[in-house]
C-alpha positions in Angstrom: 0.0 0.0 0.0 1.5 3.4 -0.9 2.1 5.8 1.9 -0.7 8.3 2.7 -3.4 6.1 1.3 -6.1 4.3 3.2 -8.1 6.8 5.2 -10.6 9.4 3.9 -11.4 12.5 5.8 -15.0 12.8 7.1 -17.4 14.4 4.7 -18.5 18.0 5.5 -22.1 18.5 6.5 -24.0 20.5 3.9 -26.0 22.3 6.5 -22.9 23.7 8.0 -21.8 25.1 4.6 -25.2 26.6 4.1 -25.1 28.1 7.6 -21.8 29.8 6.8 -23.0 31.1 3.4 -26.2 32.5 4.8 -24.3 33.9 7.8 -22.0 35.8 5.5 -25.0 37.1 3.5 -26.8 38.2 6.7 -23.7 40.3 7.7 -23.2 41.8 4.2 -26.9 42.6 3.7 -27.4 44.0 7.2 -27.7 47.6 5.9 -30.8 46.7 3.9 -32.3 44.9 6.9 -32.0 41.4 5.4 -30.1 40.3 8.5 -33.3 40.2 10.5 -34.4 37.2 8.4 -31.1 35.7 7.4 -29.4 35.9 10.7 -31.7 33.7 12.7 -31.8 31.3 9.8 -28.0 30.9 9.8 -27.9 30.6 13.6 -30.6 27.8 13.6 -29.0 25.9 10.7 -25.6 26.2 12.4 -27.0 24.9 15.7 -28.7 21.9 14.0 -25.5 21.1 12.1 -23.3 21.2 15.2 -25.7 18.8 16.8 -25.4 16.5 13.8 -21.6 16.7 13.8 -21.4 16.0 17.5 -23.7 12.9 17.4 -22.1 11.5 14.3 -19.0 10.1 16.1 -16.5 11.6 13.7 -18.3 10.5 10.5 -19.4 14.0 9.6 -17.2 17.1 9.8 -17.9 20.8 9.6 -18.5 21.7 13.2 -16.3 24.8 12.9 -18.1 26.0 9.8 -21.4 25.7 11.6 -20.0 27.6 14.6 -18.8 30.4 12.3 -22.1 30.5 10.5 -23.9 30.8 13.8 -21.7 33.6 15.0 -22.0 35.5 11.7 -25.8 35.0 11.7 -26.1 36.5 15.2 -23.8 39.4 14.2 -25.8 40.0 11.0 -29.0 40.0 13.0 -27.7 42.4 15.6 -26.1 44.7 13.0 -29.4 44.8 11.0 -31.5 45.6 14.1 -28.9 48.3 15.1 -28.9 49.8 11.7 -32.7 49.9 11.6 -32.9 51.6 15.1 -30.2 54.1 14.0 -32.0 54.9 10.8 -35.4 55.3 12.3 -34.3 57.3 15.3 -32.1 59.8 13.5 -34.2 60.3 10.4 -35.0 63.9 9.8 -38.6 64.8 10.4 -40.7 65.8 7.4 -43.0 68.8 7.5 
């Protein structure tokens, strides 16, 4: 058997990749208030994916991607809410 052959790395959970992508979009699109919808979605998907990775016994990877997706989703949600509060509280009154 040639050196380095024999073991495959665990497959990455697709839900963790989706959580990361949606978390990035929630942070990027926070200024148009899409983070309110995308942030919790990324956080929930990341949480579910981390549970799947933890219970798989090493057969599924991607726990770090899911964690980063969760964090970015939470940050995107908070940034979106903060931007909305800032925008509506400092908007010039119309006469």
